[in-house]
BATORVEX-548138 format. One record per residue (C-alpha): x, z, y. Coordinates in steps of 0.2 Angstrom, whole numbers, plus 5000, padded with zeros to 4 digits. Layout:
<pts>
XZY
...
</pts>
This chain:
<pts>
512150394936
512650334919
513450504915
511750594915
510350464912
510150304902
509750144911
507850154908
507750324917
508750264931
507650114934
506150214933
506750334946
507250194958
505550124957
504950274966
504050364951
503950544953
504450664939
503450814945
501750754944
500450864935
499850804918
498150744917
496750854911
496150814893
494350804890
493350804873
492150674879
492550504888
492250484906
490750374904
489850504895
490350644907
490050554923
488050574923
488250764922
489850794933
489650894949
490550744958
489150624954
487750744960
488650784976
488950604980
487150564975
486550704987
487650635001
486850464999
485150534999
485450635015
486250485023
484650395026
483650525037
485250575046
485750395050
483950365056
484250495069
485950445073
485450255075
483950295085
484950405097
486350285099
485250135102
484150235115
485650305125
486650145125
485150045130
484650175144
486450185150
486649995150
484949975159
485450105172
487150025176
486449945191
486350115198
487650255197
486650355184
487050225170
488850285169
488550465166
487150435154
488250315144
489650445144
488350585138
487750465124
489550445118
489950635119
488350665109
488950535096
490550635095
489550795092
488650705077
490350655071
490850835069
489250855058
489650705048
491450755045
490850925038
489650835027
490950725020
492150875017
490750965008
490050834997
491350694996
492850814997
493550695010
494750785022
494750705039
495650775054
494750815070
495050695084
495850765099
494550825112
494250725128
495050805143
494950735161
496550735172
495750845185
494550945176
493050875186
491450795180
491850615185
493650635177
492850695161
491550545162
493050425164
494050505150
492550485138
492250305142
494050265140
494150355124
494250235109
493750375097
492050395107
491650215105
492150215086
490850365084
489550255093
490050105081
489850225066
488050275071
487550085073
488350025057
487950175046
486050155047
485949985038
487250045025
486350205022
484650115019
485550005006
486450144998
484950254997
483850124990
485050064976
485650234971
483850314970
483150164961
484550164948
484450354946
482550354945
482350204933
483750264922
483150444919
481350384918
481650254905
482950364895
481650504894
480150384891
479850444873
479550624880
478150574893
477450414885
475950524879
475350534897
474750354897
473450364883
472950544888
472650514906
472750334911
471850254896
473250134891
474450144877
476050144888
477050064901
476349884904
477649744903
476349604905
474549574907
473249444911
471449414908
471649384889
472949504883
474249634888
475849704882
476249884882
477749984876
477050094863
477750064846
479250164840
480450024841
479849984859
480050174863
481850174856
482250014865
481650084882
482650244879
484150144875
483950034891
483750194901
485250274893
486350124898
485650144916
486050324916
487850294911
488050154924
487250244938
488650364942
489850224944
488750134956
488450304966
490350324967
490650144972
489350164986
490050334991
491850254992
491150145006
490550295015
492250375013
493050225021
491850225036
492050405039
493950405038
494050245048
492850275062
492650465063
494450515061
495850515074
496750345077
498350305068
499250305084
498550475089
499050545071
500750475073
500950555090
500450725083
501650705069
503050655080
502750805091
502850915076
504450835070
505150845088
504851035087
505651045070
507250955077
507351065092
507251225081
508451155069
509751105083
509551285090
509751365073
511351255070
512051305087
511651495084
512551475067
514051385075
514151525088
514051665075
515351585064
516551565078
516251735085
516351825068
517651715060
518951625070
518751705087
518851885079
520451825070
521251755085
520851915095
521752015081
523151885081
523451915100
523452095098
524652085083
525851975093
525752095108
526252235097
527652135089
528352085106
528452275111
529352315095
530452165095
531952255103
531652435096
531152385078
531552205074
531052215056
529352285060
529152155073
529552025060
528352085047
526952085061
527451905066
527351855047
525551935046
525051845062
525651685054
524451715039
523051755051
523351585060
523251495044
521651575039
520851545057
521351365056
520551345038
518951425045
518951305060
519251155048
517751215037
516651245052
517051065059
516850995042
515051075041
514650995057
515250815054
516750795044
518050665049
518050585032
516250545034
516550455050
518150365044
517650315026
515850345023
514650435011
515650394995
517250485001
516350625010
515250664995
516750664983
517650784995
516250914995
515950884976
517750934973
517451104981
515951134970
516151274957
515551154943
516150984939
515150854949
515050664945
514750564961
514050384961
513650294978
512950124976
512750054994
513249884999
513349945018
513350105028
511750175035
511650235053
512750375058
511250495060
510550455043
512250465035
512550635043
510850695036
511250635019
512950715019
512150885025
510750865012
511950844997
513050985004
511651105004
511051054987
512851074980
512951244988
511351294979
512151234962
513651334965
512751494970
511151494960
511051364947
512251444934
512551264928
514051194919
513951014927
513050924940
512850744946
512550664963
511850484964
511550384980
510750214981
509650104992
507950044988
507149915001
507150015017
507450185010
509050285006
508850394990
509950544985
509750634969
510650794964
510450854946
511151004936
510951074919
510651254926
509251384923
508051284934
506551374944
506951304961
505451274972
504951234990
504051394993
504051455011
505651545016
506751465003
508251355008
507451205000
505951225012
507051215027
507951065020
506250985017
505751015035
507450935041
507050775031
505250775036
505850765055
506550595051
505150535040
506150595024
505450675008
506150804997
505450804979
505950954967
505850944949
506551104942
505551184927
506151354921
507551334910
508151174918
508751044921
508451034940
508250864948
508050854967
507750684975
507850664994
507250505002
507750445019
507350295030
508650165030
509350125047
510750005048
</pts>
């Protein structure tokens, strides 16, 4: 896209860097000084402290129910007892996900509920025992306990020692007043003792405490990150289940889109070409009746009908071109995009850098995407020029349409861009809009490459 951007910009865009990211918030103090007082540190510290008592209960319950169920497997009671234990672990998982959302700000989707095939008790028991999510909840209850003990001990030790040493000059007077010694004892034996009581020792102790205070938040965040991994990996839905839900949603979008396209085609045929052909048939019928009585009038009517035929044929060509143009099938994206660019109301530069053609379905979606974006440029952008750039990066096909118009385009609900984004999402595509008010507008579409 040499007409619009320099080489550095082009390489940056092809590397996948987004252009619409929010700028970082600037702070007066560096992060190392803000961390001890930030809400995130205290929330994560509270999470680690609560984890110990909660994990004790979860671990005890999991061990008890698993041992009881395993011990009763020689009888029929072991199976429902084990299923009940797994179901209770799933219930505890709901609480843990809520705690992670509130304190760790971790959004974890709820796993699909367990449903038996017949709805009976034994069907439910079998479904629970066969559910991988249930066993992962049990594994979480077993693994989280030792980790919670470690995280609780480390975080509380660093926090307590750090703040105590940092504030030592403020409470050092307690030792001579109530304990009968000069300060904190570093060393002592039968002959002599060393206490922290001089001004230098007080300052050194406070400085050491300050270092611990500044270090503790990062230790807490590191420990909380492990908890995030455990909650996300063991208490959330499996990747396969998430993918199934995503594909079901995408299938619904595809069905709705196909239905909308069929309605649009039917409406265009009914209101356009069909109406013109009906009028044409009526005009030809009248011309036939007047052919012997008034040849000149009949000739005028035939001439008008001829014009209607031309208009109807053009509408049919436009309709067929909007569905899947022949030039796209015969010559590929380069020629097809150049054709729609020639019909745009502003000059458009097209550059297609593809060594081979993608699959027909991806090619059709790419054509439709660029067509819709150029229509937006013609109708809304108030631009004087536009560019279309198409290239491949690894296993992705990227399309970028830019214009120097007024900007302000967005993906808000109800807009044409939102519908286009849904179409792309149905095939694992992405639409990124960078359109500040005043322009320019840069819209990038990313599609999977399927050869």
